[in-house]
C-alpha positions in Angstrom: -4.1 7.3 -5.2 -1.9 10.3 -4.5 0.8 11.6 -6.8 4.2 12.6 -5.5 7.4 13.4 -7.3 6.5 11.7 -10.6 5.2 8.5 -9.0 2.0 7.2 -7.4 1.7 6.6 -3.7 -0.2 3.3 -3.5 -2.1 2.4 -0.4 -3.5 -0.8 0.8 -7.0 0.5 -0.1 -5.8 1.2 -3.7 -4.6 -2.4 -3.9 -7.8 -3.8 -2.4 -10.0 -1.8 -4.8 -8.0 -2.4 -8.0 -10.1 -3.8 -10.8 -8.6 -5.8 -13.8 -10.1 -6.4 -17.2 -10.6 -10.1 -17.7 -10.1 -11.4 -21.2 -10.1 -15.0 -22.6 -6.3 -14.7 -23.1 -5.7 -13.1 -19.7 -4.1 -14.4 -16.5 -5.9 -16.6 -14.0 -8.0 -14.2 -12.0 -7.8 -16.3 -8.8 -4.0 -16.2 -9.0 -4.1 -12.4 -9.5 -6.5 -11.8 -6.6 -4.5 -14.1 -4.3 -1.3 -12.2 -5.1 -3.0 -8.8 -4.6 -4.3 -9.9 -1.3 -0.7 -10.7 -0.1 0.5 -7.4 -1.5 -2.3 -5.5 0.2 -1.6 -7.1 3.6 2.1 -6.2 3.3 1.3 -2.6 2.4 -1.1 -2.4 5.3 1.6 -3.6 7.7 4.1 -1.1 6.2 1.6 1.7 6.5 1.2 0.9 10.2 5.0 0.7 10.7 5.5 4.0 9.0 2.8 5.7 11.2 4.6 4.4 14.3 8.0 5.6 13.2 6.6 9.0 12.3 5.0 9.3 15.7 8.4 8.3 17.3 10.2 11.0 15.2 7.6 13.6 16.3 8.0 12.7 19.9 11.8 12.7 19.7 11.8 16.0 17.9 9.7 17.6 20.6 11.9 16.2 23.4 15.0 17.7 21.7 13.6 21.2 21.7 
């Protein structure tokens, strides 16, 4: 995880690799893992979209020069 301006930048890999302590009083691990899988997939899609948009900005910036 990277730190930027007082908050963490979480990636899909961070979500995928996250480990939780399991206790007898804890939440249902299957439910937690299922939720994390959905969040990871959403982050992955957002990361791809951000990369595409950054590439478009770079191309547009070079065309305007």
